[in-house]
C-alpha positions in Angstrom: 2.1 -32.2 38.6 5.2 -33.4 36.8 4.6 -37.7 36.8 2.1 -37.3 39.3 -0.7 -38.3 36.4 -4.8 -37.9 38.1 -6.7 -40.8 36.4 -9.8 -38.0 37.4 -8.2 -35.7 35.4 -10.4 -34.0 32.7 -7.5 -32.4 30.5 -3.8 -33.6 31.1 -0.6 -32.6 29.2 1.9 -35.4 29.3 5.6 -34.1 27.9 4.1 -31.5 25.4 7.1 -29.8 23.7 6.1 -27.4 20.8 9.1 -26.2 18.6 9.2 -23.9 15.9 11.6 -23.1 13.0 12.1 -19.2 13.0 14.3 -17.5 9.9 16.2 -14.6 11.5 16.4 -11.6 8.7 16.0 -12.5 5.1 19.1 -14.6 4.7 19.4 -16.1 8.1 19.2 -20.0 8.6 16.7 -21.0 10.4 16.6 -21.5 14.5 14.3 -23.8 16.7 12.4 -21.5 18.7 11.3 -24.0 21.8 7.6 -22.1 23.0 6.8 -25.0 24.9 9.3 -27.1 26.6 8.4 -30.5 28.5 5.2 -29.6 30.1 3.6 -32.0 31.8 0.0 -30.5 33.6 -2.9 -32.4 35.2 -6.4 -30.9 36.0 -9.0 -32.1 37.6 -12.5 -31.9 36.8 -14.2 -29.2 38.0 -11.2 -26.8 39.1 -9.2 -24.0 37.6 -5.8 -23.9 36.8 -4.2 -20.5 36.6 -1.5 -20.4 34.2 0.4 -16.7 34.5 3.8 -15.7 33.2 5.2 -12.8 31.1 3.8 -11.9 27.8 6.2 -14.5 25.4 6.3 -17.4 27.8 4.6 -20.2 26.1 1.3 -19.3 27.5 -0.9 -19.2 24.2 1.0 -21.1 22.2 0.0 -23.9 25.2 -3.8 -22.9 24.5 -3.6 -23.2 21.0 -2.5 -26.8 21.7 -4.8 -27.8 24.0 -7.6 -26.3 21.7 -6.5 -28.3 18.9 -5.2 -25.5 16.8 -2.0 -26.5 17.0 0.0 -30.0 17.1 2.6 -30.5 19.9 6.1 -31.6 18.4 6.3 -33.6 21.2 4.2 -35.3 23.9 0.0 -36.2 24.3 -2.4 -33.9 25.2 -5.2 -35.9 27.0 -9.0 -35.0 27.5 -10.4 -37.6 29.7 -7.6 -40.3 28.9 -8.0 -40.0 25.1 -5.7 -38.5 22.7 -6.9 -35.3 21.5 -5.2 -36.7 18.0 -7.8 -39.4 18.0 -10.8 -37.7 18.0 -12.2 -35.6 15.2 -12.6 -31.5 15.5 -16.5 -31.2 16.1 -16.4 -34.0 19.0 -13.2 -32.0 20.3 -15.0 -28.7 19.8 -18.0 -29.6 21.6 -15.8 -30.5 24.7 -13.5 -27.8 24.8 -14.3 -23.9 24.0 -12.0 -20.8 24.1 -13.0 -17.4 25.8 -10.3 -15.4 24.0 -8.4 -12.1 25.1 -9.4 -9.4 23.2 -13.9 -9.4 22.7 -13.3 -6.4 20.1 -11.1 -8.8 17.7 -12.5 -12.2 18.1 -16.2 -11.6 17.4 -17.5 -11.1 14.0 -18.9 -7.0 13.5 -20.7 -7.9 10.2 -22.6 -10.7 12.5 -25.5 -9.7 14.7 -25.5 -11.3 18.2 -27.9 -14.2 17.4 -25.9 -15.1 14.2 -22.6 -15.1 16.4 -24.2 -17.1 19.6 -25.8 -19.4 17.6 -23.0 -20.0 15.2 -22.1 -23.4 17.1 -25.5 -25.0 17.3 -25.6 -24.2 13.2 -22.2 -25.9 12.8 -22.8 -29.1 14.7 -26.3 -29.5 13.4 -28.0 -29.1 16.4 -31.7 -28.6 16.4 -34.0 -26.2 13.9 -34.3 -22.6 13.8 -37.0 -22.3 17.0 -33.8 -24.5 18.9 -31.7 -22.1 18.4 -34.1 -18.9 19.2 -34.8 -20.9 22.9 -30.7 -21.5 23.1 -29.5 -18.4 22.3 -32.4 -16.8 25.1 -31.1 -19.2 27.6 -27.6 -18.7 27.5 -28.0 -14.7 27.2 -30.0 -14.8 30.1 -27.4 -17.0 32.1 -24.5 -14.4 31.0 -26.7 -11.6 32.0 -27.4 -9.7 28.7 -31.3 -9.0 27.7 -32.9 -11.0 24.3 -33.1 -8.1 22.7 -29.8 -7.5 22.2 -29.9 -10.7 19.8 -30.5 -8.0 17.2 -27.7 -5.9 17.7 -23.8 -6.0 16.4 -20.9 -5.7 18.6 -20.2 -2.1 18.0 -23.5 -1.3 19.5 -22.1 -2.7 22.3 -19.4 -1.8 25.8 -16.6 -4.0 26.2 -17.6 -5.9 29.2 -20.7 -6.6 27.1 -19.2 -8.2 24.3 -16.7 -10.4 26.2 -20.2 -11.6 27.8 -21.1 -12.8 24.4 -17.6 -14.5 24.0 -18.9 -16.1 26.9 -22.2 -17.2 25.8 -20.9 -18.4 22.3 -18.3 -20.9 24.1 -20.8 -21.7 26.7 -23.9 -22.7 24.2 -22.3 -26.2 23.8 -22.1 -26.6 27.2 -18.3 -27.9 27.0 -16.4 -29.5 30.0 -13.4 -27.7 29.7 -12.9 -23.6 28.6 -9.7 -22.5 27.8 -9.4 -18.5 28.9 -6.8 -16.8 27.0 -6.5 -13.4 29.4 -10.4 -12.8 29.2 -10.4 -9.9 31.2 -6.8 -8.0 30.1 -8.5 -5.8 27.6 -11.5 -4.6 30.1 -11.4 -1.9 32.2 -11.0 -3.0 35.9 -14.4 -2.2 36.9 -15.7 -4.9 34.2 -12.9 -6.9 34.8 -14.3 -8.0 38.4 -18.1 -8.7 37.3 -16.8 -11.0 34.2 -14.8 -12.9 37.0 -17.7 -13.0 39.0 -19.6 -14.5 36.3 -17.0 -16.9 35.2 -16.7 -18.0 39.2 -20.6 -18.5 39.2 -20.9 -20.5 35.9 -18.4 -22.6 36.6 -20.1 -23.6 40.2 -23.5 -24.0 38.5 -22.6 -26.0 35.2 -19.6 -27.8 37.0 -16.9 -26.3 34.5 -13.2 -26.4 34.4 -11.0 -23.6 33.7 -7.8 -23.5 32.4 -7.3 -19.6 32.8 -4.1 -17.7 31.2 -3.0 -14.7 32.4 -0.2 -12.6 33.3 -2.2 -10.9 36.2 -1.7 -13.0 39.3 -4.3 -10.9 41.3 -6.8 -11.7 38.9 -5.4 -15.4 38.7 -6.0 -15.5 43.4 -9.6 -14.3 42.3 -10.4 -17.5 40.1 -7.9 -20.3 40.3 -7.8 -22.8 42.8 -4.2 -23.5 41.7 -1.5 -22.6 39.6 1.3 -23.0 37.2 4.2 -20.3 36.6 5.6 -20.2 33.3 8.9 -18.7 32.2 10.3 -19.6 28.7 8.2 -22.0 27.9 9.0 -24.3 31.3 6.6 -24.9 33.9 9.1 -23.9 37.2 6.7 -23.8 39.8 3.0 -25.2 40.4 0.8 -25.3 43.7 -2.5 -24.6 44.8 -3.5 -21.3 45.6 -3.2 -20.5 49.2 0.1 -22.2 49.4 1.7 -19.9 46.1 0.9 -16.4 47.5 1.6 -17.6 51.1 4.6 -18.8 50.0 6.0 -19.0 46.3 9.2 -21.0 46.2 10.6 -20.1 43.2 12.2 -16.6 42.7 10.7 -16.3 39.3 6.9 -16.6 41.6 8.6 -14.2 44.2 9.4 -11.4 41.9 5.9 -11.8 39.8 4.2 -11.9 43.4 6.4 -8.1 44.0 4.8 -6.8 40.6 1.3 -7.0 41.9 0.3 -3.6 42.3 -1.9 -2.7 45.9 -3.9 -0.4 46.7 -1.4 0.9 49.6 -0.8 4.7 49.8 2.8 5.4 48.8 4.2 2.4 47.5 4.3 3.4 44.0 4.7 1.4 41.3 6.2 -2.0 42.7 9.9 -3.3 40.9 10.7 -6.7 40.6 14.3 -6.5 40.4 14.0 -8.5 37.0 14.8 -5.8 34.3 13.2 -4.8 31.4 14.8 -7.0 29.3 13.2 -10.6 28.3 15.6 -13.5 27.6 15.9 -14.6 23.7 14.0 -17.6 23.3 15.8 -18.4 19.8 18.9 -18.4 22.1 17.8 -19.3 25.5 20.6 -18.9 28.6 22.2 -22.3 29.6 21.7 -24.4 32.4 18.3 -22.7 34.6 16.8 -20.4 32.2 16.1 -17.9 34.8 19.7 -17.7 35.8 20.4 -14.6 34.1 17.6 -12.3 36.1 18.1 -14.7 39.3 19.5 -12.6 42.2 20.2 -16.1 44.0 21.7 -17.5 41.1 25.1 -19.3 41.5 27.8 -20.8 39.3 25.3 -24.1 39.3 22.6 -22.5 38.2 24.4 -21.2 34.7 25.5 -24.8 34.0 23.0 -27.0 34.8 19.3 -27.1 34.5 17.2 -27.9 37.7 14.4 -30.7 38.4 11.5 -30.7 39.2 11.1 -31.2 43.1 8.1 -31.9 45.3 7.2 -29.0 47.5 4.4 -29.2 50.4 2.4 -27.6 47.7 2.9 -29.4 44.6 6.4 -28.8 42.8 9.1 -26.2 42.1 12.2 -26.4 39.5 14.6 -24.5 41.2 18.3 -25.7 43.1 17.9 -23.6 46.3 15.2 -26.3 47.1 16.9 -29.5 45.7 18.6 -31.4 48.1 20.6 -33.4 45.4 22.0 -30.0 44.5 25.1 -28.0 46.1 23.3 -24.9 45.6 20.5 -26.1 47.9 19.3 -24.1 51.2 17.5 -25.6 53.7 16.9 -22.2 54.9 14.9 -21.0 51.6 13.7 -24.4 51.4 
């Protein structure tokens, strides 16, 4: 959603940009790298927004901004209509919690599961030892772990069990929003479905709002209610799940959908036709940044950046769908 800011949104980004200065080589001059480029998103309470795109497109940078770990260079991040910069770190942590990609590195190997899960309560000064014991047992039961694991260490657990611990740690403060940064990509496929089902059940039980970051559209289809597709820091398409998977508009989204592996025999590994080379974000292409990889690009795409155009499901940034563009194709639109 671009300008259509939703008043019921629990989380909202307004024209957020994040630029870094990156030095190339020992004596090279620092150049700007725009990791997030004028992104506006609105996430209603209780919804799941899937954020998808290739590695390096800016998804994790956006997650850090939402968690308050990075400040945007431009724009605003709002939680319940209040800028996160106006909220202190502890109050923000009560409302927004992360679940990281790798449960092997996101849990302290020197701490017991009890210490890891109870840490938020201790940091925020909530309750006493008896309360911590009760809450840890409660949340471990909710995520499907027996109370006896409290005295074990991460190294004694499987990957799926570790990720359940990470989920328990995120939820023990009863947050409103959970930022899931590729929470299943480091797990076996058989365990992925268990964790996805758990996240879906927890959302229903506690009314959680998720931002679910992934490069895997098949995973996003399982959990999300809306999907935003990111390319070189821009949201190039946003749609409800059914609209995106049945009627994707942007050529990049269509290529991502072609890359999803299917169990159908004889199809082999899918070819997206995008090539292996990802554009250099320090020196991005002119015009539409996707045009060097787009099979439908024309001269106009190389010189003029597309604007967001409303669709029946959301919006898309593509000249092929813009009635004011010379590239407009009603057959495609």
